[in-house]
N, C-alpha and C positions, 0 to 999 in steps of 0.2 A: 716347390711349386706342386709336385705331383701329390705330395702328403697333403697339403692344403686343399687341393682339389678333391681328394678322397673325403677329407673331413666335411667339405661343404655338401658333397653328395649324400653322405650319411645324415646331415642335419637335415638336408631337404626332403629326404624319404621319410625321416622320423616326423618331421612337420606335416608332411603329406598324410602319414597314418593317423597322426592325432587329428588333423582337420577332418578327415573321413569320419573318425569317431564322433567328432562334435557335430558334424553336418547331419549325422543319421538321427541325432536328437534334436535338431534345429531346423528340420525340412519345413515344419509348419510354421517357423517364427515369422513375424511380420518384416516387410521390407522397407516401411517408412517412405515409400514413394521413390526409392531408389532403383527397385527392379532386382535387387540382390537381397538375400537374407543376411543376417549378421554372421552366420557361418561362412557363407561364400565370401563375404567381404574380408573375413579374417583369413580365409585360405588364400585369396588374392594378395593380401599383404605380406603374409608369410613367404610366398612363392617370390615375390618381389625382393625380399631381403636376402634369402638364400637362393639366388638364382644359379642354375646349374651351368650357364654359359658365362659365367664370370672369368673363366680361363682366358677368353678372347680379349686381348687388350683394346682398350677404348681408342687409343690414339694410333690404331693400325692404319698405314697408309698416309699419315701426315708427315710431311717433310718440314724440317726447320732449318731455313737458311743460315749460314753463319752472319754473325755481326759484321757490318762493313768497318773497315779501319778509319782512323781519324784523317782528316784532310790537314796536311801540314805543308807549309809553303817549300819552295825548292832551296836548296843549299845556298844558291846565290841572291835569293831574295830575302833571306832572314835577317840581313842588316838593315833593309830599307822598309821595315815594317811601319805601318801608320801609327802614330802615338795617339793614345787614348783621348778623348775630348775633355778638356777641363771643366769642371763645374762651374756654372754661371752664379750659383748662389754663393758668392765669396766676396769678401770686402775689397779684394784687389780689382773687381770689376768697376770700371769707371761709372757705369750705370746704376751702382749699388746706391740705395738711398742712405743718406748719413743721418745718423740719429742725432737728436738734439744735444746729447752729452758729448758726442764726438765733435759736433760743430762748435760748442762752447769751449772744448778743450784746444781745438784748432784755433780759434780766435785768440784764446789766452796766449798760447805759445806764440802766435804770430804778433801779438802786441808786446810780448817780453823781447822778441827779437828786434823789434823797431822802437824800443823805449828811448832811445838817443835820436830818432828821426823827428824833427819838428813838424815835418809836413805829412806824418802818418796819423791817421784818424781812426781809430778802432771802432768797428760797430758796436761793440759792447758799451763803449762810453757815450755813443750816439743814442743808444737806447735809454740811457739814464740822464740825459741832457735835459736843460731847462724847457725845450720846445715841448715836452711831454707833460709839463707841469701846468697846473692850472692856477689863477690868481686867488687872492682872498676872497674878492667879490664873486667869483664863480663858485668857490667852495660854499660860500655862506647861501648863495642861491640853491645849489644842489642840496644843502642840509635842510633848507626851508621846505624846498619841493618833496623831500623824503618824509619829513615831519608831517606835512599835509597828507601824503599817502597814508602815513601809519595812523593818524588820527581821524581819517575819513573827512577832511575839511575841504575836499576841491568839490568844485561846482558841477561838473558833469558826472553822470553815472558811469563808471568805469567797469565795474564787475557785477556779476549776477546776484552776488550776495548784497549789494547795496541797495537800500530801499529807494523807492521814487522820491523825486525831489519834493512832491507835494506832501509826503509823509515826514520830511525832514524840517519843515517849517514849524516854528512854536506858535502857540496862539498869542503868548504875551512876551514880545521881544524884551521887555524891561525886566523880566525875571532872569534873563541871561547876566544882567549886570549886577544882580542883587547877591552880593557877597555873604549876606547874613550878619549875625551879631558876632562881633570880635570875641576873641577867646579871653581877652583881659576884662572885658564887661562881664562876661559869664563868670568869671573868677570872683570878681567883686559881688555879684548878686548871690552867688553861692555862700560866701563867707556871712553876708548881711543876713540872709535867710537862717543861717546856722546861729548867729548870735542872737537873733530874734526868738528862735525856738528854745534856746537856752534860758533867756530871760522870762519867757512866759511860763516855764515849767518849774522854776524856782520859787515863784511867789507863795505858793501853797506848800512847799517842801523847804523849810528854812534850814533843815540840816544838811542839805546837799550843798 
């Protein structure tokens, strides 16, 4: 420690001499509003780094108390310690919500156990019973209603994209029932026109 102290004193004196030489040429240097020239500021920085009073410990007079020991139960109470609390987030908890997969598995196992019991009615079978089925007439009515919604043939306006009822009326209702010329008549007329065109083009070209 003494050798280190001597080294620091030597460095401080050398820095002091160097700073004095620098300050002799920088006395007229600007202060830039700090009140100190660049040489003075350099001298202050060097003296702060190599302080002569570094031998004094910084923690002088500070007392560090010992860490207290652990609090342990007595020898007679170690057998009667409280058990840690069980986690409530467990399937063993009666208030735990049953998942649909677990419920279906439980009902399937219950139905398997009571397969010879004639008085047992499984909820799975009740869900697929005929009470939830619709008749043929109801299915037909639902199909027609769905087709009307798909084709837009309902009377009242249901959606914003539907045009007003006044715009959905045709000027000539008879045009809705006009199916046009059948395809069979169109085919006969096409063949007849083709034969007529062929006959009219061969009277002046006998070699064809």
